[in-house]
Phi, psi and omega in degrees: 000134180290129180282149179287151176290153178266131186277066180291116177075007180264123185241009179263116185299312183296322178298317179299315183286320184280332184263008173076032176275156176293134181227126173273117190293110176244020182289348173300339175302319180297313179302311183292326178296316181287327180280340177242065193302135170219138181295313176233121186241126178245119174259120175252122178215156176297163178296152176068029177247024172087016182296312184294319178297320178295323177292319176298321177298316180294320176301314180297326183285312189274333193289137175302134176084005180288160179277104183292340184294340181292347178260003180300131178082355180268165187304319184294335182293341178276350177269076190301315183295317179296317179297320180296323185276325192241334186291123178068025187251357188228143165291144184233134169251124186231116177237134169250123183262012183294340180268004181278097184213163178163150180289340178232163178297321181300317180293318178294321178299317179296323177297317178296316178301319180299321179292319177297314180298321179299320178290321174300319180295321177299330182254028188294348175301339179296333181296340179247009183292132177281358177272349184258147177284166183299317181293329177291319176295323179296316177300315182300315180292328178298319177294313181300323184272003178073024182263017187279162170247173183300322179299326178294319180293316180301322181266006191293319183290321176295315181296319179296322176299317179299314182295319178294320179296321177294320183291315186263342187069028183214139180294168193256143167265123182251123180241121179235110183266140177055052185298332187267357179301315178302325180288320178298312180295321179296321178298316181294325189257358171092022176230040186298316184300317181295319181290322177302315180298318181294311182292322178299318178294315181297310182289325180302314180286322184287327189249332187264314186246028185260100180286354184258011185264123171285302171196166181228149173231130176238149173231155177185178177272320183244147167272105178285138184311138181304324181292339182276315189238315191259040182304128175075008181272104186267348183258039194251121178244120181258128182238088187271181178292345177274350185276131179289336177292138178064020189290335181269355189273351175232121187098162180258141176273170176307311182298320181292322178291318176301320181295318178299312181297319177299320183299330182250018179055045182238031185303327184292351181263009183297314184300314181292323178297319179293316181299320186274325195234355178271189169103353178280138180247107175252116183062248179244017185237139173270131183226159174262158171282116183300321181302316179296312184298312181299316180294319181294314179296319178300319178294317181295327179302319180271340184215084189302336180261015181294139178276151177302146178234165178272094181273313183299315184292336182277001177265008182207160177280355179054040181297328182295317178295319179298316179297320180297311181294321180298325184272355187293129171268187185300319180296315181294323177302318178297321179293323177296318176303315180297319178299312182297329178273012172091007180272167178257146177244129181271121183219145170280118186257132173262117180276351182234115180221159163263156179298328179297337183272349186302317184271003182296324180205159177295333179297322178294324178294325173303316181297317181293320178300325177291311185290338182261002171098358177283337172228159175223173184255141179243034180123177180233153174275172180297331180266016172087006176282151177270141171270101186270138178222159169285128190292323188199180184294322181301311182291326176303321179298326177300311181300316180299315180299311182292325177295320178296320176297317177300317181300313180299318181295321186284319189250309189294330180278358177276095196298310188298309177300323180290325175297317179295322179297311181292323178298325180296329175292323181287330179268355181074023184276086183298323181296316180294319178299313181299317180297316181294314181297319180296324177295316179297313182298326181291333184264338186276162175273120180288136177246023181272128173278119183297343179269356182290155175295154180303324179300319179293321179295318178299319179298323178298310181295325175302311179296321177301312181295320177302315180299320179293314184294331181286003175290343175263105186290346182277351182270139167266118185245126179245129180251131180053043182274143177291129181200133182062233182257028180181209182236116180283143178302305182218127170245137181233132172252098179292175179298324177296116186291347180267347187261154175206154182227132176238130182233131173241127184257136177229149172254133178246127179294338182230155176296321181295335183272359185294322180296316178296323178296322176298316179296320178296322179296314179295320178298321178296319179299315182293310187292327180264004175053051181293346180277354187301318181297320179293319180293328179296343178258014175085012179269116186250340180263087189246131178250132178256140178232129169254120184238120180250139180239145172213111183055243181253031178230155177217163175224138183234133174230148182218159174199153174278140178259129182240000000 
């Protein structure tokens, strides 16, 4: 039997169903939405968790004239009464605001206008409707022709609802996907106040004073404070990642992931898929990131031995983690270390913020990291705090990457201490190197997993040292280079053509064992003749260093090689 194609990057429900793509059935969302009625419903979920596909699915279900066959065999098709009452019975207005971006407010405003005009164009049959008055048709054509003013755009969704209700004799279903993207971009680029005013006006008319509205559904990553956007909206139901309602409808469950892997004969990859992409807690259900799973399975189909990759993190600049790490004080740094090592941090989480409040305190950033998927909850304390954890290996890699960037910015760019550090290697001053390294280690955020193998820990310290040494651009630095009877950890060719440096890195499980580890490192350099490569280039004044690490401490020993 021919296997279905995997819908990598496809967010159009009808395309997936009609073109034979694999589909994880989330139509139960429609049933639960109708059975738990809300006039205005906001779903907040992290990016890449199927929000846009679910909105496209709802558009296909509710819209007049839709192809009902695309729901054949799906869960919602078994809800006969709901289908009879609601399927294909409503005009639908569907806007995705994910493209509203720009370095200035004017550019972002034009992007928003373009999206509104595009939806008017999709419904351009209204311009010829015999149910509309002449002035209403004139207004519609004014939007289509780009002759609008800002007031026209602010009132556009309400007006479009009115025209559709007149044409069909039925109230409108309004779907707004990624509602908070314009606010996020405005916050980043410095025109937040102007965008808030625009969105508040648009949503106020569309959601608050719209007599032509059957119901509305919005999606986004953050619940922006009611005072910021949804002022005076009393018919507002927020369904966040903490809500048990609808918890299975965004993200894949264990059973759904097993089914996907079974379908493509990839059952043996379940454990790695779970380690990398599972771990999110929505309501009372553990879910995987769908974007990751689909991409990983698609890769495995063509390359069965492919290793998991970070797909989700590469769809964003991860500015929130960077901002978080930059603002971290000593206490927060310690908490980050605990998170990376698999522990939970207890925090009071605010699910409702304005973007202006994000930088007010580090506590707000904890909340944002939770709502956007960089952290998840592993339970609550008696006093209502969330036990926050890093959900999976992929996100852990994000933290490590951003921490390493922070480290380089904080330490490596500090020229004078780094010059002194590098000079100490050239003079063989083990004491000065040790003092400098211990100072750095005491200030940095450790990214070491205490459960990792000693070899992995050694590799981390090896990479740390390489990053520090590369602060001197005049040095040629070779890592794991073949020399003598093996591969030396680090070989350095300084500017001085007669000098050379050999470094062997060791990890010690105990502080007391660091001195012995240093001696073992020097013995390894001598016995395996790691200096041979340097001598072959005429470098005769060679210094060997054995450097042992344990947690945030190090020990350095040196000797001249003759």
